[in-house]
N, C-alpha and C positions, 0 to 999 in steps of 0.2 A: 353507552346506556341510553335507552329511550327517554326522551324528555317530553313533557306535556306542554303544549302551547295553550295558553289561557287568554281569555278576554281580560285585558288590564283594566284597572280602575280609571275610568275616563271622566274625571271631575268628581266633585263632592256630591252631586245630586243625581248622577247617572247610575241607575240600578240594573239596567238591561240594555241590550242593543240587538239590532237585526243583522243577520248575515246577508251581505249584499252580493259578494262575488269572491270565489276562491281563486287566488292567483296561481297556486300550484295544486295539481291534482294528486290523488293517491298514487304512490309509486314513483313520482317525480323527485329528482334531487332538489335540495334547497340549501342555501348557505345561511349562516347566522346573520340576522339583520336584514335579510331579504324579505320583500313583501310576501306575506302568506295569504292574507285575506283582507277584504274591505268590509267594515262593519258600519252600521248607521245608528246613531243615537237620535234622540228627539231634537238634536241641534245641528248635527253635521255628520258627514261621512269621514271615518277615520281609517287609517291603515294599521293593521296588526302585523308585526314582523315575526320571523321565525326565531325561536329562542336558541336554536342550535343548528349545526351543520349535519346533514344526513339525507334521509329519504322520508317523504311523507308516508308514514305507515298507516294512518287512519284519519278520517274526518268524521266527526260525530254529529254534525249539523249541516243541513242543506241551505242554499240561498232562500231567504224568506223566513227562516226560523228565528224566533225571539229567544235570545240567550242571556242569562244573568251574567253580570260581571264576575270575574274570577272563576268562571266555569272553564273546564277543559274542553277545547273545541277540536284539537287534533293532537297527533303524536308524531314526533320527529325522532328518527333513530336509524339503525342499520337493519337491512332485510333479515328476517328470521328472528328478530328479538321478540320476547314475550311482552305484550302491552296490556295484558289483562288487568294489572293493578292500576292502570291509568284510565280505564274506561269510566266515564262519568256515571254517577249513580251507584257506585260500588264496584269492588273488584270481583273477578270470577272466583267461585268457590275453590279455595286452595286445596281441598281434598281431592278434587278432580284432576287427573293428569291430562293436560291439554298441550297440543303443539300445533303450530300453524304451518301449513304447506303453502309457502308463498308463491310457488310457481303455478299451482292450480287454484289458488284462492280458496282452499277448503280448510276446515278445521276438524281434526280427528279427536274424538272424545273417547278415551279408553275407559273412563269410569262407568260409561253406560254399557260396557260389555260388547260394543259393536261400533260400527262406523256411522257417523252422521255427517251430512254435508251442510256446512254452515258458512255463509259469507261473513267476513270480518265485520264485527260491530252489530250483527243481527241479534235480536232479542231471543228468539227461540230456535233451537236446532231442528232440522228436518231429516227424516230417514233418507238414506242414499237412494233407495228405490223410488221414493216419492219425488226426490229432487230430480232424478233422471227423467221422470215423466213431465216435469214442469219446465217450461222454457225460460222462466224468469224467477229470480230469487225473491223471497218475501220482502227484503229491505228495498230492492229495486222496484218491486210492485207498489209498495207503500209510497215511495218517493214519486213515482210516476203518477199515481192517483192523486197525491197531494198537490202536484204541480200541473194537473190537467193534461198529462202527456199520454197519448195512446201508444203502448209499448209494442203493438203487433208488428210494426214495420221496422223495429230496431234489430241490429245485428249484435249478437252477444260475443263477448270476449272471454267469458268464463269457461269452465270445463264443459266440453261437449257443445260449445256454442251457446251456453247458458247466458242470458242477459243478467248482468250484475249491476251494482250501483254506479260504477264508473261509466257504464254504457248509457245509463239514463242521464247522468250529469253531462256527458258529452253531447247528447241530443238536445238537452235543455240549453246548452251554451250556443248551439248552432241554429236553434229555431228562431223564427221571426219575432221582432219586438211587438208586444201587444199593448194597446191602451189599457189603463186600469180597469175600465168597465169591461172590455173584451176579455181581459185576463180573469176577471171575477166570473164571467159567464162560462168560460172554458172550465174553470175550477169546479163550478157547480155541476158540470156534466151535461151531456146532450149536444155539445157543439165542438167542432174542431176548427183550428185556424189554418188558413192557407199559408204557403211559404212567403208570400208577399201580399201586403194589403194596399188599400187605396189612400192611406194617410201619408203625412209627410215622411219622406225617406223610406217608403214602403211599410210604414207602421200599420199593423192590423187593427182595424176599427171594428165595432160591433156589427156594422153592416156587411163586413167581409166574412163573418163566421158562417160555417156550414153545419146544419143539423146532422147528427149521427144517426144512421139507419140501424135499427136493431138487428142482431145476428139472426134472429128467428124469422126475419122477413116482415116484421111489423112495419106499418107505414110510418113515415116521418111525421112528427108533430108539425102541422101546417099553419099554426097560429100566426107565427111571424111572417111567413111567406105569403099567405093568402089574406092577410088582414086588409080591410078596406082603409082608405085614407083616414076616415073618422076613427076606426078602431086603432089604427097605428098611432094616433095621437094619444091613446089611452095606455099604450104599452109603456112599462116602466123599466128603468135600469137599476139594478141592485148592485151596489158597490160595497164590498167588504173592506173594512179598514185594516190595513196592514202596514208594517214597517213604521216609518217615522210618524205617519198620520195617526196610527193607532196609539203610539206612545204619547203624542201630544194630547190626544183625546183623554187618555187616562190621567195625565198630569193636570190638565185644566179642570177635570172633574174633582180630582183630589184637592186642588187649590181651593175650590169653592166649598168643598165639604169640610175642610180642616181649618178655615180661617173665617173671621167675621168681617166681611168686606163692605166698606162704605165708600161711596163716591161723592166727591164734592166738585161742583162745577163753577167756574169763574171765567173771566176774560181779561185780557191785557190790551192796553192801548198799543196798536201796532204801527203807529206813524213813524216812530223812531226806527223800528226794525226795517221798515220798507225803505226809508230814506238812507239809512246806513248801508243797506244791501246795494242800493243803486250806486252809492259812492264807491263801494268795493268793486263792483262790476266795471266802473269807469277808471279804476286805478291803473297805474302802469303795470305792464305784464311782468316786469322785473321784480315787482314786490310779491308776486305769487298769491294775490288775494282775490283774484277775479272769480275763482271757483267756490268761494265761501258762500254757503246758502243760508237761508233763514233758519233751517233746522240746525245748522252748525251754531248759529247765534243763540238759539234756544238751549242747545247742549252746554254752551259756554256759560250762559246765565244760570242754569241749573247747577253746574259744577261749582260756581262761585257762591250760590245761595245756600246750598245744602249744609255746609259746615256750621252755619248759624242755627241749624235745626237738626240736631243730632238724633232726635227721636225718630226721624224719618229715614236717616241714613244708617240703617241698623238691620240686624237679623234677629228673628224670633224663633226659638226652637225649644220644645218642651215647656218649661216655665222660666226660661232665661232670655232676656233681651240683651243683645250685644251691640252696643253703639260703636260705630267705626269712625275713626278720625279722618281716614282717607276716603275720597269719593271714587268708587269703582263703578263707573257709569255704564249700565247695560243699554244697548241701542237695538231696538227690535228691527229686524231686516226681513222683508217678505221675499221668500225664495219659492221656486216651483214645487219644492217638496214640503213646504211648511215654514212656520215662523222660526227664525234663528235669532238668538240674542247674544252677539259678541260683546265684550266688555272693554271700555276705555279705562285702563287702570291709572290711578292717581290723576284723575281728570282735573282736580282742583289746582294742580300745579302746572297745567299746560296752558299755553297761550291759545288765543282763538285760532290762529293758523295751525298750530299743532293738533288741536282737537278736530279741526276740519280734515286734516290729512289722515289722522288715525281713523276717524269715522268712515272715510271713503275706502281706506285700505281694508278695514274689517268687513265692510259691506261687500266689497269685491271678493274677498276670500270666502265669505259665506255663500255667495252666489256660485262661485267656482268650486265649492266643496274643499277648499284648502285651509279653512280655519282650523286651528289646533285646539286641543282640550284646554290648555292654559288660557287661550284667548276667549274661551266660553265660560270660564270659572271665576268665582269670587265677586260677582256683581253685588253691590249694596243698594242700588236704586236703578230703576229702569225707565226709559223714555220711549214711548211708541207714538208715532206720528201718522195719522190718517188724513191730515189736512189736504194733501195733494189729491185725494180721492173725493173731495167735496164734503167730508164729514165735519159737522159743526161741533158736536160733542158726543161722547160715548162712554162706556163703562169698561175701562181696561181691567183685565184679570191679573191678580197678584202673581208674582213669580217667587213662591216661598223658597228659602226662608226670609226673603226681603219683606219689608212691612209696608212699602209704598211703591206706587208706579204712577207715572204721569202720562196721560193721554193728551196729545196735541191735535186740535182741530184746524179748520181752515180760517181764513181771515174774512170777516163779515162786517158790513157797515152796521153800526149800532147807534141808535138815537141817544144823544147825551145832552143834558141841559147845561148850557154854558152862558152865564150872564143873562139869564132869563130867555135865552134863545136856544132852540133845539138844533143841534148840529149832528150830522151823520159822520161818525168817526170810525175808521177801521179798527176792529178789535180781533184779537187772536183767541180762539176757544181753548180752554184748559180744563182737563178733567183729572182729578187726583183721586185714586183709589188707595185707601189705607186699611190696614188690619186693625179693626176697632178693638181687638183684644188688648192691644198694647199702645195704640195711638188714638187719642180722643179727637173729636171733631175740631176743637179750638186750635190745637197745634197744627193740624192739617190746614186749617183756614189761614193761620198766620204765615205758613210757608207759601201758600198760593198768593197771599197778599204781597209778601216780600218779593216773590218771583215776578209778579205783575209789575211791581215798581221797577225792578231791575230791567225788565224788557222794555218798559216805557222810556228808560234812560240808558239804552244799551251802549250808546257811544261813550257815555261817562264811565260805564262799568268796564268797557274795554280799555279806556284810557287809564283807569285806576290800576 
């Protein structure tokens, strides 16, 4: 019996994901548990496996499509099985008598009183005479147009050499890699990409794109080619947000629209941090402490301080505030595809060395797209550090349902009055954003004060 392959629930906050790459094409055999498709959330790329052993009978979404979780994306079964009841968006009208000719890729509709030629999964049937005159099916044409592919040079594998969806998918898989800007310009129309570009590894850049000449013999738009240097400086590149970047954009906007965010700024004496870090770097290799960073020390201090401030280690949803006894510490990681926030679970129970090791492991997994849904779920408080980029203070955006997030800046010399003398003492910038719906300014300030004291005496905190 045919089985639907669905997008699984990927964490408590993931509502949709983007199809990245199909691992098995329509018509190919697949075994239960074998990789079927890669999907991308706003946090990471995940692998969806086949729910059964059989043949891939249908795929309902193409790479780049945004798909809700729990939606049917494909059907696995045996050749010749009826899959109409598994098509997303509703089953085929049961009063119509339909059967699929798998060998020719056509569907015969007897309820219409005649024959129609329809590629599997297409929305509207087309008359056989019309289909014979057309070299490409509607579904294939729509996919090619959506992905900026010119179908004229494709070889069809459908009836009579007709170009069908799998031909377009094969062409998409073999075409050159485009930069995001080049891909957006091709999708807008008017340009085609060469087989190899001038970018790294043959990547096609915008400078490599060629204007398409109209079939009626019209002249090519010469704006880009004949622009003077001064005019070229005024040319703009339009990039459409897709995939993970689009999902991140939607989530950031929703965060600001649904929470009352207030940011408090403070600083902490960083002399103990710097001195302790130097001692760790000079420690024996056998102790395994040389790779501990100042950011690791900050994470350790946060994990030890939060339990005394339960209002900040909490989730807020609807009208309910849920305080968490365990500190599940989210750590923001900058990756080429966007911000990822893996979670150090039960951080309050870990030693400094364990927190350092876990933070590095999760960062590497995020950069290499190996991070799992469980490692991205359940955070109660987040730390994001921009100090290495020279930022002194900033306004971090909440990651709902969390009610607080700590931004860490760089270390700057700060004039401090000591015994009637001004001394320049290194201080670490701290920016705490809270959800003012449930956390007032005073509790947030008390947490920052306690954290600053812990950082100023980090050696004693570690010893304790």
